[in-house]
N, C-alpha and C positions, 0 to 999 in steps of 0.2 A: 561371626555370630549371625547366621542367616535369619534366625527367629527374631532377634532383636531388631535387625534392619527391617524385616517385614512388619513388625509391630509399629515401628517408627513411621514407615511409609503409610500404614493404615491410619495412624493417628493424624498425620499431616493431611491426608486426603479428607478425613472426617471433619477436621477443623476448617479446611478450605470450603468444603461443601456446606457446612453450617453457616459460615460467614456469607457465602453466596445466597443461601436460602433466606438468611436474615435480611439482607439488603433487598431481595426481591419481595419478601413479605412486607417490609416497610413501604415499598413503592406501591404494592397492591392495596394496602390498607390506608395509605395516605398519612401514615404517622407511626408512632412507636407501638410495639406489640404489648398487650397485657402480659404480666408475668407468667400466667398459666399457659397462654399460647406459646410464649417464648420457650418455656421449659419443655412443653410437648414437642415443639419443633426440633429442639436439640435432640430429644430421644429418637424421633423419626429420622433425623439425619444420621445419627450415630448407629442405630440398630438396623435400619433398612436402606440407608443411602438414597432416600427419596429426594428428588430434586424438583423444586418449584419451576425452574426454568424449562424443564422438559415436560411439565404438566403432570407430574406424579401426584401432586396434592392440590386440593382446592380448599378455599375458606367459604363456609356457609354459616351465616348467623354467628360469626365469631368462633367457629369450631373447625378443626381440621378434618378433611375427608380425603381418603385415597381414591385414585381414579383407576379405571380398567387398564389404562396405559401403564400407570405406576406398578400395578400388580404383575402385569406381564413382563415388564422390564426386570422386576425383582426375581420372578421365576427363572428368567434367562440367566441372570447373574448367579443364581443358586443352582444352576444346571438341573432344573426340574426334568424328571424322566418322562413325564407325559400327563395329559389331561384327557379324560374320557367323559363324554357328555351323551346322555340319552333322555328321551322323553318319558315322563310318567304317564302312560296312556290312560290310566284309570282316572286321572285328574285333569286331563286335557279336554277341551271342548272347542273344536275348530270353528264351529258355526258362530260361537260367541267370541272368537279370538282370545280364548283363555288357554294359557299353556303353563305347564309346570315341568321343569327340566331338572335333571339330577346330574351334577358334575362330580367327578372323582379326580383328585389331584394326587399324583405319585411323585413326591419330592425326591425320593431316592430309589435305587434299584430294588431294595428289599422291602420297601414300604407297602403296608396293606392299603394305603390310600386314605385321603381325607375327603369326606363327602359334604357337598353343599347343595341346597335346593334353591331354585329361583322361580318365581311365578310372575306372570304379566298378563294383564287384560286391559281393555280400554279405560277402566276406571283408575288404574294406577300407573299409566304411562303418559308422557307428554303428547299433546295433540299433534305435535310435529312428527312423531314417529308412529302414529296410528297405522295399523296394517303390518307393523314389524314386531308384533308382540312376541312371537316365537324367538326372534333373535335377541330381544331385550331379556326374555326369560333365561336364555342361554348365558348371556353376559352376567346376569345377576347370580346364576348358579356357579359359574366359574369364579366370579369374584369372591363369593362366600367360601368356596372350597379353598381358594388360594389364601384367604385370610386365616382360615383354620390351619392350613398346612404350615404357614410361616408365623403364626402367633401374632397376628395383627388385630388389635382390639377395636380400632376405629372403623366406622362404617365406610363403605364405598359410595361414591356419588351415584353410580348407576343403580344401586340397590334402593335408593330413596324413591318412593312413589309419590311424594307430595310436591316435589319441585317441578312444576309443569308450566306450560305456556299455551295460550290459545293457538289454534292452527293458523288463523289469520290475525296477527296482532292488530288491535284497534287502539290507535293513539288516543290520549286524553283530548277532550274537547278544548279547542283553543278559543279563549274569550276574545272576540274581536272588539277593537276600539270603535266607539260609535254604534254599538249594537242596538242602542235605543234610538238611533237616528232614523232617517228615512231617505228614500230616493237613492241617487247614484252613490253618495258617500257611504251609506250603510251597505249597499251591494258590494262596493269595492272592499270595504273592511271585511265583510264576510268571506269574500273571495280570497283575500290574503290569509285569513284564518284557516281556510281549507288548505291552502298551499303549505302553510307551516305544519298542519296536522299530517298532510300527505308526506312531507319530508321526514317528519318524526317516525311515521309508520315504516318508511323506507329504511331508515337507520336501524330500527328495531329488527326488521326482517333481515337486512344485510348482515348485521353483526350478531344475530340470534340472541337478542337481549330479552329479558323478562319484562313484558309491558307493565305489570303491576309494580315491579321494583323501580322501573323507569318513572312511573307516575309518582311514587313516593319520593324519589330523588328530585323530581321536578318541583314538588310542593316545598321541599326543604330549600332548594336552590332559589325559588322565587320568594321565600319567606312569608308564605301565606298559610291560612288554616286549610284551605282547599284550593285546588288548581283553578277552579272557576273564578276565584277571587283575584287571580294574578292578571296583570295587564298583558296585552298581546306582545308588547315590547319585551317584557320579562321572559315570556315563553319563547320568543324568537331568540333571545340571548341564550336561554337554556338549550334550545335545539342546536344552536351553533356550537355551544360548549360540548354537548353530547357527541356531536359529529367529530369534533376535533379530538376528544378524549378516546373515542372508539378507534379512530384512525391511528392515533399515536401509540396507544397501549391498551388493547382490548382487555387483556387479563387484569390489568390494574383497575379498569372501569368495572369489570364484572365483580372484582373483589369489593369495590366501593358499593355497588348496587346490592350485593349480598348483605351488607351491613344494615340494609333496610328491611330484610326479611323478618317476619314475625313468627314467634313460636319456634318449635323444632328442638327437641332435646337431643343431646348427643347419644347416638346409638352405639352400643358396644356388644361384644360377644359374637 
């Protein structure tokens, strides 16, 4: 019974993949998954064989998003016949770094193709990738076409234009102890505050973290209404904790930071 054995192997693989995704998701989020997220993860594991370990999915604001890597890996598994990309010249403006590209995905030999458009300009890309708007537009177009071709309703990370970071991350101001003092003690305290802030900026740049989410996490970690109300010792402990977390498991840290994102409805279609 070749078909029965094939179905059995497929079911075993799907169950193993879902369990692995479940463990990784719990580690990323630092706790149990809400029922809706868990149900959605089961479908994404079963229907598309997406893997969290290989970066196929990301969590943003408590919702699942597919990545460019995940879509390309899916296309390869499905033996995609080809992807054609071309610029929509009438909508492109090179002087303003605004580009619109059209991608056509051919999932099978006789397919007429699935079309997706992607646009990018300095207003809807991260400052870290300014100057690469044409490549971002290409990625977005390919992602949308692939999602159409394989019936994926969740949005891709790269298509989102609102998740951005400053080109030079600026760490939150570190409140120095004795800031109201004078003389050498105040100077020394301010010097230590600058060192802590410099280290925080270095961690943000090195691990490509979102400064605004890091700031929100810091406020929560220090247990204050605003970061300026935290003591320098609390901020130093947070910076040490952030460095260790980023070094140990950056993906888990990013998942935790994303829980502090505000707004953002799940995008489908």
